[in-house]
Structures are given as structure tokens and as C-alpha cells.
SEGUGU-202612 format. One line per 4 residues: number of its first residue (from 1); for each residue x, y, z of N, C-alpha, C. Coordinates in steps of 0.2 Angstrom, whole numbers. Layout:
residues N
NUM = X/Y/Z/X/Y/Z/X/Y/Z | ...;
***
This chain:
residues 431
1 = 64/46/-130/68/44/-123/73/39/-123 | 78/38/-124/83/34/-124/81/28/-124 | 83/21/-129/79/19/-131/81/12/-124 | 88/15/-122/93/8/-117/88/11/-108;
5 = 86/17/-110/84/22/-102/78/18/-103 | 73/19/-106/67/14/-107/65/7/-109 | 71/4/-108/70/-4/-108/71/-4/-102 | 75/1/-98/79/-2/-89/72/-1/-85;
9 = 68/5/-89/61/9/-84/56/2/-83 | 54/-1/-92/49/-6/-92/52/-11/-87 | 59/-14/-86/61/-20/-84/62/-19/-74 | 60/-13/-72/59/-11/-67/53/-9/-66;
13 = 48/-8/-71/41/-9/-68/37/-15/-68 | 40/-19/-71/39/-25/-71/40/-26/-65 | 46/-29/-62/49/-31/-56/47/-29/-51 | 44/-21/-50/40/-18/-46/33/-22/-43;
17 = 29/-24/-50/25/-25/-49/22/-33/-47 | 26/-36/-51/30/-43/-47/30/-42/-40 | 32/-38/-39/37/-38/-29/31/-37/-26 | 28/-28/-28/18/-29/-23/16/-34/-26;
21 = 13/-39/-31/11/-46/-30/15/-49/-24 | 20/-51/-26/21/-55/-19/20/-51/-10 | 21/-45/-10/21/-44/-5/15/-44/-1 | 9/-39/-3/3/-38/-4/-2/-41/-12;
25 = -1/-48/-7/-5/-52/-14/-12/-49/-12 | -15/-49/-6/-21/-47/-5/-23/-40/-8 | -23/-38/-14/-22/-32/-16/-29/-31/-19 | -31/-25/-20/-39/-22/-26/-37/-15/-30;
29 = -36/-18/-37/-35/-10/-40/-42/-8/-44 | -43/-2/-41/-47/1/-44/-46/5/-48 | -53/7/-53/-51/13/-57/-44/14/-61 | -44/7/-64/-36/10/-64/-37/13/-72;
33 = -42/12/-75/-45/16/-82/-42/22/-83 | -42/27/-76/-42/33/-76/-36/38/-77 | -30/30/-77/-25/29/-79/-22/33/-85 | -25/29/-88/-24/30/-96/-25/38/-97;
37 = -20/43/-101/-19/47/-104/-15/48/-106 | -14/51/-113/-7/50/-115/-5/58/-118 | -10/64/-115/-6/73/-114/-3/74/-107 | 0/75/-106/2/79/-98/-1/78/-94;
41 = -1/75/-87/-2/75/-83/2/72/-77 | 0/75/-70/2/74/-65/1/68/-62 | 0/64/-56/0/58/-54/2/61/-47 | -4/60/-42/-4/63/-35/-8/58/-30;
45 = -5/56/-23/-7/50/-20/-6/53/-14 | -7/50/-7/-7/52/-1/-1/46/0 | 2/47/4/8/46/6/11/41/11 | 7/40/13/7/31/19/14/25/20;
49 = 16/25/15/23/20/15/31/21/10 | 31/27/14/36/30/12/39/28/4 | 46/24/2/45/24/-5/43/17/-7 | 38/15/-3/34/9/-9/29/15/-12;
53 = 26/22/-10/21/24/-13/20/28/-20 | 27/31/-22/26/33/-29/28/28/-32 | 31/21/-29/34/16/-35/26/11/-38 | 21/11/-30/14/8/-31/11/12/-35;
57 = 10/18/-37/8/22/-40/8/23/-47 | 16/23/-48/18/25/-53/18/17/-59 | 17/12/-55/19/6/-58/11/4/-62 | 8/8/-59/0/9/-60/-2/11/-69;
61 = 2/15/-72/3/20/-77/5/16/-83 | 0/16/-89/5/15/-94/13/19/-96 | 12/24/-97/17/28/-98/24/29/-92 | 29/31/-95/34/32/-91/35/38/-84;
65 = 35/38/-80/32/43/-72/39/46/-73 | 39/52/-73/48/55/-67/44/56/-61 | 48/56/-57/44/60/-49/48/65/-47 | 46/68/-43/46/77/-37/51/70/-30;
69 = 57/73/-31/63/69/-27/66/73/-19 | 67/73/-15/69/75/-10/77/78/-12 | 78/82/-13/86/86/-15/90/84/-10 | 88/81/-2/92/76/0/97/70/-5;
73 = 91/69/-7/95/64/-9/100/62/-17 | 101/70/-20/106/71/-25/112/74/-21 | 111/73/-14/117/76/-9/123/73/-13 | 127/68/-14/133/63/-18/133/63/-26;
77 = 139/66/-29/141/64/-33/138/56/-39 | 136/52/-34/133/47/-38/125/49/-35 | 125/49/-32/117/50/-30/114/55/-36 | 117/60/-38/114/65/-41/115/65/-47;
81 = 120/60/-49/120/57/-59/114/51/-57 | 112/46/-53/109/43/-53/101/45/-54 | 100/48/-49/92/51/-51/91/57/-54 | 95/61/-58/92/63/-63/93/59/-70;
85 = 95/54/-69/95/49/-75/89/44/-75 | 88/43/-69/82/38/-69/77/43/-68 | 73/47/-70/69/51/-69/65/53/-64 | 70/58/-59/70/60/-53/71/69/-55;
89 = 68/71/-53/68/81/-55/69/81/-44 | 72/85/-44/75/88/-38/73/93/-34 | 67/92/-28/62/99/-24/65/97/-18 | 67/108/-16/69/107/-8/67/108/-3;
93 = 64/105/3/61/105/8/65/108/13 | 62/111/17/65/117/23/73/112/25 | 70/104/27/74/103/29/79/97/24 | 79/101/18/85/100/16/90/104/15;
97 = 89/110/17/92/118/15/96/119/19 | 95/116/27/99/117/33/99/125/33 | 94/127/34/94/135/34/92/141/30 | 95/138/24/96/143/18/88/144/15;
101 = 89/148/12/81/149/7/78/143/2 | 73/142/5/71/137/-4/72/140/-10 | 74/138/-14/73/137/-21/73/133/-26 | 65/133/-28/64/127/-34/61/130/-38;
105 = 64/136/-38/62/137/-49/66/133/-53 | 71/129/-52/75/125/-57/68/119/-56 | 67/117/-53/62/112/-50/57/113/-55 | 53/120/-52/48/121/-56/47/120/-64;
109 = 52/122/-66/54/125/-74/56/118/-78 | 60/115/-75/62/108/-77/55/106/-76 | 50/104/-72/43/102/-72/37/103/-79 | 38/109/-78/36/114/-84/35/111/-89;
113 = 43/111/-92/45/107/-98/43/103/-99 | 44/97/-94/45/89/-96/34/89/-96 | 32/94/-92/21/91/-92/20/95/-101 | 24/101/-103/25/101/-109/24/97/-115;
117 = 30/96/-114/30/87/-119/26/82/-118 | 21/83/-112/16/78/-111/18/72/-109 | 24/75/-105/26/69/-99/20/68/-92 | 24/63/-89/15/62/-82/23/61/-78;
121 = 20/66/-73/26/68/-66/23/67/-61 | 25/63/-56/22/60/-49/23/65/-44 | 19/66/-38/20/70/-33/17/70/-28 | 19/69/-22/15/68/-15/16/74/-14;
125 = 5/77/-11/7/86/-9/7/84/-1 | 5/80/3/8/78/9/15/80/12 | 19/79/8/25/83/8/30/77/14 | 27/73/16/32/67/19/26/62/20;
129 = 29/58/23/27/52/25/26/49/33 | 20/48/35/18/44/38/16/37/40 | 16/31/44/12/26/42/5/25/46 | 2/29/44/-5/30/46/-11/29/40;
133 = -16/26/42/-22/27/37/-26/33/37 | -23/36/37/-26/45/36/-23/50/32 | -25/54/28/-22/58/22/-22/66/25 | -15/67/26/-15/74/29/-13/80/25;
137 = -15/85/27/-18/91/22/-12/90/18 | -15/95/11/-10/93/5/-6/99/6 | 0/101/2/1/108/0/3/110/-5 | 1/115/-10/-2/119/-12/5/117/-21;
141 = 11/113/-18/17/114/-24/14/112/-28 | 9/104/-31/9/99/-35/0/104/-39 | -2/108/-36/-8/114/-39/-3/118/-42 | 3/123/-39/6/128/-44/10/125/-47;
145 = 13/118/-47/16/115/-55/12/116/-59 | 5/112/-57/1/112/-62/1/118/-67 | -3/123/-62/-7/128/-65/-1/133/-69 | 4/134/-66/10/137/-69/11/132/-74;
149 = 12/129/-77/14/125/-84/7/126/-90 | 3/125/-85/-3/128/-90/-6/134/-93 | -1/139/-87/-1/147/-87/2/148/-94 | 9/144/-96/13/146/-99/10/144/-106;
153 = 7/142/-107/3/136/-113/-3/140/-115 | -7/146/-110/-14/149/-111/-18/144/-110 | -17/139/-106/-23/133/-103/-25/130/-111 | -21/128/-113/-21/124/-119/-19/119/-120;
157 = -15/116/-113/-11/110/-113/-15/104/-113 | -21/105/-110/-27/99/-110/-22/95/-102 | -19/96/-98/-14/94/-92/-19/91/-88 | -21/86/-85/-25/82/-79/-20/80/-72;
161 = -23/80/-69/-20/78/-61/-24/71/-60 | -21/67/-59/-22/59/-59/-24/57/-52 | -28/60/-47/-29/57/-39/-27/49/-41 | -23/45/-36/-23/41/-33/-24/41/-26;
165 = -27/35/-21/-31/35/-15/-25/27/-12 | -21/27/-8/-17/22/-5/-17/20/0 | -20/15/2/-23/11/10/-22/6/7 | -17/3/13/-14/-4/18/-14/-4/25;
169 = -19/-10/25/-21/-13/30/-17/-12/36 | -11/-14/35/-5/-16/38/3/-16/33 | 6/-8/32/9/-6/28/16/-12/27 | 18/-10/33/23/-15/34/22/-21/35;
173 = 18/-25/36/18/-34/37/16/-37/29 | 20/-41/30/22/-46/22/15/-50/23 | 12/-46/16/6/-53/12/-1/-48/14 | -1/-43/18/-6/-39/20/-10/-38/15;
177 = -16/-33/16/-21/-29/10/-18/-24/11 | -19/-22/4/-18/-16/0/-23/-14/-4 | -26/-8/-7/-32/-5/-11/-28/2/-14 | -27/-1/-21/-26/6/-25/-31/10/-28;
181 = -33/14/-26/-39/17/-30/-38/23/-33 | -40/24/-41/-38/28/-44/-45/33/-46 | -47/37/-45/-51/44/-45/-53/46/-53 | -59/51/-54/-60/54/-58/-54/60/-60;
185 = -50/60/-64/-46/64/-66/-47/70/-64 | -41/75/-64/-46/84/-64/-43/88/-68 | -45/89/-73/-45/93/-77/-42/104/-74 | -36/103/-77/-34/109/-74/-35/115/-80;
189 = -36/119/-81/-39/121/-86/-45/125/-83 | -53/119/-79/-55/122/-77/-54/127/-72 | -47/129/-70/-48/131/-66/-43/140/-69 | -45/141/-74/-40/147/-80/-43/154/-78;
193 = -50/153/-77/-54/160/-75/-51/165/-69 | -50/158/-64/-49/160/-55/-41/162/-54 | -38/157/-60/-30/158/-61/-29/165/-61 | -32/168/-70/-30/175/-71/-33/179/-67;
197 = -38/177/-61/-41/183/-57/-35/182/-51 | -34/179/-46/-32/178/-42/-27/169/-42 | -20/170/-43/-14/165/-46/-12/159/-38 | -17/163/-33/-16/160/-24/-23/158/-24;
201 = -26/159/-26/-33/157/-24/-35/151/-29 | -32/152/-33/-33/148/-39/-28/140/-37 | -23/141/-36/-18/136/-31/-24/132/-25 | -26/137/-21/-28/133/-15/-34/128/-15;
205 = -37/133/-22/-43/128/-23/-43/122/-25 | -37/121/-31/-36/116/-33/-33/109/-30 | -30/113/-24/-27/109/-20/-32/107/-15 | -38/112/-14/-43/107/-10/-48/103/-13;
209 = -49/105/-20/-52/98/-23/-49/91/-24 | -41/93/-25/-38/86/-25/-36/83/-19 | -38/87/-14/-38/83/-8/-42/81/-6 | -50/84/-7/-53/80/-5/-54/72/-8;
213 = -53/73/-17/-52/68/-21/-49/62/-17 | -43/64/-15/-38/58/-12/-40/57/-5 | -44/60/0/-49/57/2/-54/53/3 | -57/55/-3/-64/50/-5/-60/43/-7;
217 = -54/45/-8/-53/35/-13/-48/31/-8 | -46/34/-2/-43/30/4/-45/31/10 | -43/25/12/-46/25/20/-45/30/26 | -47/34/27/-45/41/31/-48/42/38;
221 = -45/37/42/-46/38/50/-43/44/52 | -45/46/58/-43/54/60/-39/50/69 | -37/45/71/-33/42/74/-32/37/74 | -27/34/77/-20/28/78/-28/24/82;
225 = -31/27/86/-37/25/91/-44/21/84 | -46/26/82/-51/24/77/-48/20/74 | -42/22/71/-40/16/63/-39/7/66 | -38/8/75/-37/3/76/-46/-1/77;
229 = -50/4/81/-56/-1/80/-61/0/72 | -56/2/67/-61/1/61/-56/-5/59 | -51/-7/61/-49/-12/58/-50/-20/59 | -53/-17/66/-57/-23/69/-62/-26/69;
233 = -68/-20/64/-75/-20/62/-74/-23/56 | -67/-21/52/-67/-23/45/-67/-30/44 | -63/-35/50/-61/-40/54/-68/-44/51 | -71/-42/56/-78/-44/59/-81/-45/53;
237 = -81/-40/47/-85/-40/43/-81/-45/35 | -76/-44/36/-75/-49/30/-74/-57/30 | -74/-58/40/-75/-64/41/-83/-68/39 | -86/-62/41/-94/-64/41/-98/-65/35;
241 = -97/-59/31/-100/-56/24/-95/-54/20 | -89/-58/17/-84/-58/13/-89/-55/5 | -86/-48/2/-89/-46/-2/-81/-43/-5 | -83/-42/-15/-76/-40/-18/-74/-34/-16;
245 = -66/-34/-18/-65/-27/-15/-65/-21/-16 | -69/-18/-22/-72/-13/-21/-77/-12/-18 | -82/-15/-15/-87/-15/-11/-83/-14/-2 | -81/-18/-4/-78/-20/6/-75/-13/5;
249 = -71/-9/2/-68/-3/2/-75/4/4 | -81/2/0/-86/7/0/-89/6/6 | -88/-1/9/-91/-4/16/-88/2/22 | -81/0/19/-76/1/26/-76/9/26;
253 = -76/15/21/-78/21/20/-86/23/26 | -89/18/24/-96/20/26/-96/18/32 | -93/13/34/-92/12/39/-89/20/46 | -83/20/43/-79/25/49/-83/31/50;
257 = -88/34/43/-94/38/43/-100/37/50 | -102/32/50/-105/29/56/-102/28/59 | -98/25/62/-92/25/70/-92/33/73 | -92/37/68/-89/45/69/-97/49/70;
261 = -103/48/70/-109/50/71/-110/46/77 | -110/40/79/-112/35/84/-108/40/90 | -101/42/90/-96/46/95/-101/53/98 | -106/55/91/-109/62/93/-116/62/96;
265 = -120/56/91/-127/52/94/-127/47/102 | -124/46/102/-123/41/108/-115/36/109 | -114/43/114/-105/42/115/-105/36/120 | -110/36/123/-110/30/131/-111/23/127;
269 = -113/24/119/-116/16/117/-109/14/113 | -106/19/110/-100/18/106/-94/17/112 | -94/22/119/-89/18/124/-91/11/125 | -96/9/126/-96/1/129/-94/-4/122;
273 = -96/-1/117/-95/-5/111/-87/-6/110 | -84/1/110/-76/1/112/-73/-3/117 | -75/-5/121/-73/-11/129/-72/-15/127 | -80/-20/122/-81/-25/122/-76/-26/117;
277 = -76/-22/111/-71/-24/106/-64/-27/108 | -63/-21/114/-56/-22/115/-56/-28/120 | -59/-32/125/-60/-35/130/-61/-42/123 | -63/-43/115/-65/-46/113/-54/-49/110;
281 = -55/-44/108/-48/-43/102/-41/-47/110 | -40/-42/115/-37/-45/120/-39/-55/123 | -45/-56/122/-45/-64/120/-43/-68/117 | -43/-66/111/-40/-67/106/-33/-68/106;
285 = -31/-63/105/-22/-62/108/-22/-67/114 | -26/-70/119/-23/-73/127/-21/-80/123 | -27/-81/119/-29/-91/118/-24/-91/109 | -20/-85/106/-17/-86/99/-20/-88/95;
289 = -26/-85/95/-31/-89/88/-35/-82/86 | -38/-84/82/-40/-79/76/-48/-77/76 | -49/-70/74/-57/-68/73/-60/-73/68 | -56/-77/64/-60/-80/55/-60/-88/60;
293 = -57/-89/65/-58/-97/66/-64/-96/73 | -65/-90/76/-72/-91/80/-78/-89/75 | -78/-86/69/-81/-86/66/-84/-92/57 | -77/-94/57/-78/-99/53/-75/-104/58;
297 = -79/-109/61/-77/-113/62/-76/-119/60 | -69/-122/57/-69/-128/52/-73/-136/55 | -75/-139/51/-75/-146/54/-71/-152/50 | -71/-155/53/-68/-163/49/-58/-160/53;
301 = -59/-155/58/-52/-154/59/-46/-161/58 | -49/-166/60/-43/-171/61/-41/-174/54 | -46/-173/49/-44/-175/43/-38/-170/41 | -43/-162/39/-37/-159/41/-28/-158/40;
305 = -30/-161/48/-23/-164/52/-20/-168/46 | -24/-173/46/-18/-177/42/-20/-175/33 | -22/-174/31/-19/-170/25/-12/-165/24 | -11/-159/32/-7/-156/30/0/-160/35;
309 = -1/-167/36/3/-173/37/6/-175/32 | 3/-175/25/2/-180/21/6/-175/15 | 6/-168/15/9/-164/14/15/-160/15 | 16/-162/22/22/-159/24/30/-160/24;
313 = 32/-165/16/37/-166/13/38/-160/8 | 32/-159/7/32/-155/0/33/-144/3 | 30/-146/10/34/-138/14/40/-141/17 | 42/-144/19/50/-146/19/54/-144/15;
317 = 54/-146/9/59/-146/6/60/-137/0 | 52/-137/2/52/-129/-2/56/-123/6 | 54/-128/11/57/-121/14/64/-121/15 | 65/-126/15/74/-129/17/76/-124/12;
321 = 74/-125/6/77/-121/1/78/-116/-2 | 74/-112/4/70/-106/1/72/-98/8 | 75/-107/14/74/-102/20/79/-96/20 | 86/-98/18/93/-93/17/89/-86/15;
325 = 89/-86/9/85/-78/6/82/-76/11 | 76/-80/12/71/-79/18/73/-73/21 | 78/-79/25/81/-75/33/86/-71/31 | 89/-71/26/93/-64/27/89/-58/22;
329 = 85/-58/19/78/-51/19/76/-49/25 | 73/-54/28/72/-52/35/76/-51/39 | 82/-52/40/86/-54/44/88/-45/44 | 91/-42/36/93/-35/35/87/-31/39;
333 = 81/-31/36/76/-26/40/76/-25/47 | 77/-32/49/78/-31/59/86/-26/59 | 89/-29/59/97/-26/59/96/-21/57 | 95/-16/52/97/-10/48/93/-6/54;
337 = 86/-8/57/83/-5/64/81/4/62 | 78/2/53/76/10/51/69/11/53 | 66/16/52/58/17/54/56/13/52 | 49/10/56/44/5/52/42/8/45;
341 = 43/14/43/38/14/36/43/12/31 | 51/8/32/54/10/28/56/0/29 | 52/-2/32/54/-9/33/50/-13/26 | 45/-12/25/42/-18/17/47/-15/12;
345 = 50/-9/13/55/-7/4/61/-11/5 | 64/-13/12/70/-15/13/68/-21/13 | 65/-26/14/61/-28/12/60/-34/7 | 56/-30/2/56/-32/-6/62/-30/-10;
349 = 67/-24/-9/72/-25/-12/78/-29/-9 | 78/-31/-2/82/-36/1/81/-43/-4 | 74/-44/-3/71/-51/-6/73/-50/-13 | 72/-46/-18/75/-44/-24/84/-47/-27;
353 = 85/-45/-21/95/-45/-24/96/-53/-17 | 93/-55/-13/95/-64/-12/92/-69/-15 | 85/-67/-15/82/-75/-19/88/-76/-24 | 88/-73/-31/90/-73/-36/99/-76/-33;
357 = 102/-72/-31/108/-74/-29/108/-83/-25 | 104/-82/-20/107/-87/-14/103/-94/-21 | 97/-94/-26/96/-100/-31/99/-101/-34 | 103/-96/-36/109/-97/-42/116/-101/-39;
361 = 117/-100/-32/123/-105/-28/119/-109/-27 | 112/-111/-26/110/-118/-23/111/-122/-28 | 109/-119/-35/109/-124/-41/116/-124/-44 | 121/-120/-44/127/-122/-43/130/-130/-40;
365 = 129/-128/-35/131/-132/-31/128/-140/-33 | 123/-139/-32/119/-145/-36/122/-148/-40 | 123/-142/-47/125/-148/-54/133/-149/-53 | 135/-150/-46/141/-152/-46/142/-161/-44;
369 = 134/-162/-42/133/-169/-40/127/-171/-43 | 122/-168/-46/115/-171/-51/117/-165/-58 | 114/-170/-61/115/-167/-71/107/-166/-71 | 104/-162/-66/97/-161/-67/94/-153/-64;
373 = 102/-151/-62/102/-143/-55/99/-139/-61 | 97/-140/-69/93/-133/-71/84/-135/-67 | 82/-141/-67/75/-145/-64/76/-143/-57 | 81/-142/-55/81/-140/-45/78/-131/-48;
377 = 81/-127/-51/83/-121/-50/75/-118/-52 | 72/-122/-55/67/-120/-58/63/-122/-55 | 64/-128/-51/56/-129/-44/56/-126/-38 | 62/-120/-37/65/-117/-31/59/-111/-31;
381 = 57/-107/-34/53/-102/-34/45/-106/-34 | 43/-109/-37/38/-113/-36/35/-116/-29 | 42/-122/-26/42/-122/-19/41/-119/-12 | 45/-112/-16/44/-108/-9/37/-106/-12;
385 = 33/-103/-16/26/-102/-13/21/-107/-12 | 24/-114/-13/20/-119/-11/20/-119/0 | 29/-118/0/29/-118/9/26/-113/10 | 26/-106/7/20/-98/7/13/-102/12;
389 = 12/-106/6/3/-107/7/2/-112/13 | 8/-115/14/7/-121/17/8/-118/24 | 13/-115/26/12/-112/31/7/-107/32 | 4/-104/28/-1/-99/30/-7/-104/32;
393 = -9/-110/28/-13/-116/31/-14/-119/35 | -8/-120/39/-6/-122/46/-7/-118/49 | -6/-113/49/-8/-105/56/-14/-105/55 | -18/-104/49/-26/-106/50/-28/-112/55;
397 = -25/-119/53/-28/-124/56/-28/-124/63 | -21/-122/65/-19/-121/71/-23/-116/75 | -25/-112/74/-29/-108/76/-37/-111/78 | -40/-114/72/-45/-117/73/-42/-123/82;
401 = -38/-126/81/-36/-130/85/-35/-128/92 | -35/-122/93/-35/-119/101/-41/-118/102 | -46/-120/98/-53/-117/99/-58/-124/103 | -52/-128/104/-57/-132/104/-59/-134/112;
405 = -58/-130/117/-63/-131/123/-69/-126/121 | -76/-130/123/-81/-128/119/-83/-121/124 | -80/-120/130/-83/-114/133/-80/-110/131 | -74/-110/130/-71/-104/126/-74/-102/121;
409 = -74/-107/116/-77/-106/109/-85/-101/108 | -88/-104/114/-95/-102/116/-94/-94/115 | -91/-93/122/-90/-89/123/-87/-83/119 | -83/-85/116/-81/-80/110/-84/-80/107;
413 = -89/-84/104/-94/-85/98/-98/-79/101 | -103/-80/108/-107/-74/112/-106/-67/111 | -97/-64/112/-96/-59/111/-96/-58/105 | -94/-60/102/-94/-57/93/-101/-58/90;
417 = -105/-58/92/-112/-59/89/-113/-55/90 | -112/-53/96/-117/-45/99/-110/-38/96 | -104/-39/94/-102/-36/90/-103/-36/85 | -106/-39/81/-107/-40/73/-113/-37/73;
421 = -119/-38/79/-124/-36/79/-123/-28/77 | -119/-25/80/-119/-16/82/-117/-14/78 | -111/-18/74/-107/-16/66/-112/-15/64 | -117/-20/62/-124/-21/57/-127/-14/56;
425 = -128/-14/64/-134/-6/66/-130/-1/62 | -124/-1/64/-120/6/61/-119/4/53 | -117/1/48/-120/0/41/-127/2/39 | -132/-2/42/-139/1/41/-141/6/42;
429 = -137/10/46/-138/18/46/-138/24/40 | -132/20/37/-129/24/33/-131/23/25 | -137/16/23/-140/15/18/-145/16/17;
***
């Protein structure tokens, strides 16, 4: 590879990982050892968060990853040059051809040659992105590319498919929870005999196996209503019985299975539970408090208020000196009025642009009046982080202060106790 392009790729990869660490700090990376493979491979994931997903999966792979990208992105001379130069292969979809027959022979041929050279190619087999915790049916394109590349080498390439499940609790929300879960690779040569008998059947079988692996590796709910209930139950569990990320993921998968079985075996009990859960959530919203405040009432609140008062100057310094780039990034996300699935992408990119520019301008202005501009510049990222953590801590403290009424607190705790007992029974059925 061109050393300049390789250096650019590694720089962008590092920047991407830093961005995810800042935007999704509560993240769990599971099974990363499965992504270390020196020969040709196809990286596959579900696609719940638009442009974030390919970068999220690819940034975890040690090798340089190329991407199958929508042909519409190559529509202008500049974008055609840019995406062809920076590791993308165009593939046509029905919406890209304006009624003309789809022709992906060139894309397949280019993919086959790239994989034969030991490259790693990212493909999202769902074919599109929907912001939901649900894995949609896979299309056969990834399987056909994998089988076609192996068939040209008489199934001696050693090509592997690397399945990754991506789960975001609130994909568009700043500092929300995310799970990147890589599972056991699929060896494409295992489908050689079936391919020689029936190429279509082999592609379908490989697609089915791949989809099953990704479903098992991701949080996969059936509807927005189910997802909302599962998120609320996850919150109850996390605030009562916190466990490491990998254990929480497994627990949530069991919870989803038990919750569905409940609808079959005791539908009236599940309906009553759903109603009680909705009532509890509505009361939290009315009181502008949180489940964590109900589950873990903080003591010595007056001392905490005093501590936050003493630390306020540090917050003010960080807040004022980072307000302009933060507000600009947030404003861009709102002003563009894009589909909600692009909000995280836009805010991350805007932040990467605005924060360095704002810090540089502020440091130049300070240098006109103070000889310590370099120290000021170095303080800005740390001050911004301190201000952010102070804001989060203050919000948690405020949620507790809003529950000072003992009657309201006791009422919520009683409802929560019943809800948690029901959730615990659900999990016990799966153990």
C-alpha cells in the first residue's frame, strides 16, 4: 500500500477510536481476538447507526479495511476520486440506478481480487440502516462475494467472514452505552461441497449462518415496544445488580428471550407488568428524576451540595472555554435536520472540526495578553472533560434532591421493588 495513504488511514483510524471513546464512553468491546486474522477476510456487522457502523467495526480490526459503499456516493468527480482513493468499492442498489438494471459485476470482480490479495473488506448485509436494536434479514451479497472469491482459488484462499454485532442503547445520544461484540469467524471453505452442488443454495446457507451469528452477537428486539420495555428492565438491573459489560450483555439476551416467552405462557401477567412499568416510567418523568436515584438514594446530600459548590469554579472555567465549539457542533446537528440516524455522525465530525479550531483561536487571542498561552491551550481538553463530568454528577445529585419528599420516594420504591422482583423471576426461568 502507498505509505502516504497508509499513514492517513492509521491517523484517521486513531481519530475514529478517540471519537468513539468520547461519544460512547460506556462501551464494551467483546471478542476482539476474533478480528486478528492475516489472510483475506470479510468483516460483517448489523447496521443500526448509519455511517457510524462501518467505522465502528473497522476501527477494531488490526488490518487496513476496505468498504463496499453505495454507488450514489461516487456520483461527482470529486467524490468518485475520494472514495476510490480512500478504500471504497462502489456497489449498486435499486435506489442508485434510477430504474436501470443493477450491474455489480465490476464491484464483485474488484472485491474478489482484493480478497485474494489478503485484504479485509467490510460489508453490511442488511443493505440499509434503521436506528433500532433489531437485526433485519441479511441479503446474500456478502456470501456471494465470499464464495465467488474462494471458488476462483478452488477454495484454498482460507477466506474467513468476521461477524460483529453492534448494539447501541441510544445510538444518537451523547455518552450512551454501546457494545461491539465479535464472534467466532466463519471459514468459507466449509461451504465448498455445497457450492459445487448448488451455488444458490450455498449462498443462502452461508447467509443464514452469518445472520444467526450476528443476531446472537447483538441485542435483537422484535419491535419498538419490546425494545422500550427491555431498555427499562436493563436499567432496573443495572442500578440494582451491576455486572461487567460482557455479563450484562448475556443477561439482556436472556431477558429478551424470557420476556417473549412470558407473552405466550402468561400474557395477562405480562400485560399487567407492562402497564406498571409504563406507570413507573411516567412518574419518573413527571418528577424529573431517575431510576438510579430511586434505587440508590444518596446520603449526605448536603455535603455533596457543598462539594459541588466548591468545585463550581473548575466547572465554570471548563464550561466557558469549551462552550463555543460544543454549541457549534450541537447546533449543526439540529440545523441540518437530518434523519436521526445521522445525528451522531454529524456531531462527531463537527466536534472534530470545531474543537481544534476554537481552541487554536482562543489560544492565539490569549497569547496577545498572556505569555502562558501554551499552558492555556493544554488545559482546554482537560478542563472540558472536568466540566462534562461535573455536569453529569450535578444532574445525578439534582435527581436525588427532587426525591426529598418521603411519600413520593416511598411510593416509587414500592413500585420499583415489585417491578424488579418480576424481572428477577424472568431471569430465573432462563438459568
